[in-house]
Residue, then its C-alpha position, 0 to 999 in steps of 0.5 A: x231838256x227835252x219837253x214831252x209832246x202834248x197828247x193832243x199832238x200824238x192823237x193827231x200825228x201821222x200814222x195813228x188810226x183815227x176812229x170811224x165817225x159816230x153814228x148820228x143819234x137823237x140826244x133824247x132817245x139815243x136812237x140812231x137817226x139812220x135807223x129811224x129814216x129806215x123805219x119812216x121809209x118802211x111805214x111809207x112803203x106799206x101806207x102808200x099802196x099802188x093801184x092797178x087798173x082793177x083798183x083804178x076802175x073801182x075807185x072810178x066806179x065808186x066816185x061815179x056812184x056818189x056823184x050819181x047819187x048826189x045828182x038825184x039828191x039835187x032833184x029831190x027838191x032842187x035845194x042843192x045848186x044845179x051846176x055844183x063844184x065839189x072838192x074831193x080829198x084823199x083820206x077821210x075826216x078822221x085823218x084831218x083832211x078838214x078841220x072838224x071835231x072827231x068827238x061825234x064820229x064813230x070809229x072806222x078802221x082801215x082793213x077792218x071797215x074800209x080800204x080807201x077813204x075819201x072826203x067830199x065837200x058838197x056845197x049846199x049853198x055857194x056865194x061865188x059873185x063877190x071879188x072883194x074880201x067876204x065879211x061874215x057875221x062873227x058877232x055871235x061866235x068865236x074866232x074861226x066861226x061864224x053864223x050865216x044869214x040868208x040875207x046874203x042870198x035871193x028870195x028864191x034861195x031863202x024860200x028853198x032853205x028856210x026849213x033848214x034855218x033857225x029864225x031870229x025875230x028882230x024888234x023892228x019886225x024883220x025876220x032873220x034866217x040863219x043857215x043852221x048846219x045841224x038841220x042842214x045835215x039832217x036834211x042831207x042825211x034824210x035825202x041821201x037815204x031816200x035816194x039810196x033806197x030808190x037806187x037799191x030797189x032797181x039794182x044794176x050790174x056792177x052797181x056798188x054795194x052800199x055797206x053802211x050809211x051813218x050820220x056822225x055828227x054832221x057828216x054822212x059816212x058811206x061805205x061802198x063795196x066795189x069789186x074787191x074794195x071797200x071805200x069810205x066816203x065822208x060827205x060834208x055839206x058846206x057853204x062855198x065862197x069865192x075870194x078870201x074872208x076879211x078876218x084872214x086878210x092880215x095872214x096875206x101880209x106875211x111872208x110864207x113858205x109858198x111865196x114864189x112857188x105858187x101864186x096868191x091867186x091860186x091860194x086865196x081862190x076860195x074857202x068854205x064854211x063847214x058844219x062845226x062849231x066852237x066849244x061854247x058855240x051854238x051848234x044849231x047856228x055856228x059854222x067853222x071857216x075851212x081853208x081846205x082849197x087853199x091847203x090842196x095848193x100848199x101841199x104842192x110846196x111841202x117836200x116829200x120827206x116832210x110829208x112822210x114824216x107827217x104821215x108817220x107821226x099822224x099814224x102814231x098820234x091817231x092811236x095814242x091820243x085817241x082818248x080823250x079826243x082832244x088832239x086832231x091830226x088837223x092840229x098836226x097838219x097846222x103845225x107842219x105848215x108853221x114849221x114850213x114858214x119857220x124853217x129854211x126851204x133848203x133844210x126841209x128839202x133834204x131827202x134824208x132828214x125825215x127822222x129829224x122831221x118826225x122828231x121835230x113834229x113830236x117836239x112841236x106838238x108837245x110844246x103846243x100841248x104844254x102851252x095849250x097853244x096851237x094857232x090856226x095857220x090862216x087865222x093865227x089869233x085863233x087858238x085851237x086848243x084854248x078849250x082844253x082843260x089843264x088835266x087833258x093837255x098834261x095827260x096827252x103831253x106825258x103820252x107824247x113824252x113816251x113817244x119821244x123817249x122811244x120813237x123807233x118802238x112807236x114807228x115799228x108799232x105803226x108799221x105793224x098796224x098798217x101791215x095788218x090793215x093791208x093783210x085784212x084788205x088782201x084777205x078780203x080780196x082772196x075771199x072774193x069780190x063784194x060785187x061783180x065789177x067787170x075787170x078791164x082785162x075780161x072778155x066783156x065785149x065792146x061795152x067794156x072798152x070805154x071803161x078800160x080806157x078810163x081805168x088806164x087813164x085813172x091809173x096814169x093819174x093816180x101815178x102822176x099825182x100821188x096825194x093830190x086832191x080833186x075838185x069835181x064839177x058835175x051836171x046832175x042831168x048828165x052824170x055819165x061824163x066825168x068832169x074832174x080836176x086834179x089840183x089845177x089840171x082838168x081831165 
């Protein structure tokens, strides 16, 4: 008696036609991964603008104007350090480049209000003479925050800054001056306003037009019109430290994704106190620890596909989770850094995995909201979502659930937003320049030659260092010579 062959054998026998491989799908939404990858690439194409020589010159002109202004602020009352080191970051505070709450910031939109945005950290005080771990006074503060006593500084510094301090008298008769972030911000805004008023009394050819100066909480936001561009500078008064805070020492003992790619010395070269307080902190006294300098170094070790997914995800959540302001793009940045520690480098280096990374970042953010837990990357014992109410986190978690159910549609919306912003910028350029900045190609005589060479040099730097941040060294007595550093390169 003959037995019938199993059906499986028939399916696998020679001569039968096999079905083509099924396209890779996202299980939750049913979206095709290939389509998501293409949408992320399209978003990246529109979000990353290429700068020609004219735009590079406009960037340089705005930067020089801001640094010249700060040099004049230093000369007003000698409060700022004479030889100062600024940290210039690509992207405004609203983009999450530093850990500052967005509640008190006015809403600015790219295309409508500005074309390019930067954050500039300006040290009001520097403590650069210590090699040991820096111990801060955290007795009155939540984790990641500190008061700053001027007893760490000399008598001259105390004398200059005591009008920007809160005063605490002790039982033994001693007086302690605590550096006040709100008073420093008030002084900084007033000083900048005085300087800009003086500059505008004597306008010079090619000088940027100051379109807006606003104090947003403890941040001073300046929008400059330069040629055909509008540039937003969020200027943040900070306290700058060399070394590493003692509260973050244990983080150095752990294994990290950047091990072997950059040195520990590069990562822990310094940190800042930024003018932001905890949920229950005292605004007049409390500063927040910021590791912006370290984050510049860590960014070198993040793959381009993960950065593309992060930028796309950030564009989605900025719009979606804007009210109430509970989630900052900085939270998403922290989750990305944790993901880099958690996942194999070989996996994160896959060029065609941007869709997987985007979906993973949305999942991570939703997980953090549901559990009301988002550890600070450098101080993990600090939960950045601890203060949120259950109602707020669940509201945002439900909004993210809608994204996760249809990521392609939300990507298309993000693409339309960035395309609309680009159209507004082009329309402004067509209507004419906001000021008369000589073009590097214009017939302006020999006086334009240095700017021509500088514009070409800047274009080369922008092309070779996409997305990198700049540390700037400036002498207020000679602001004509640029001294700046892109990551670890000096120019």
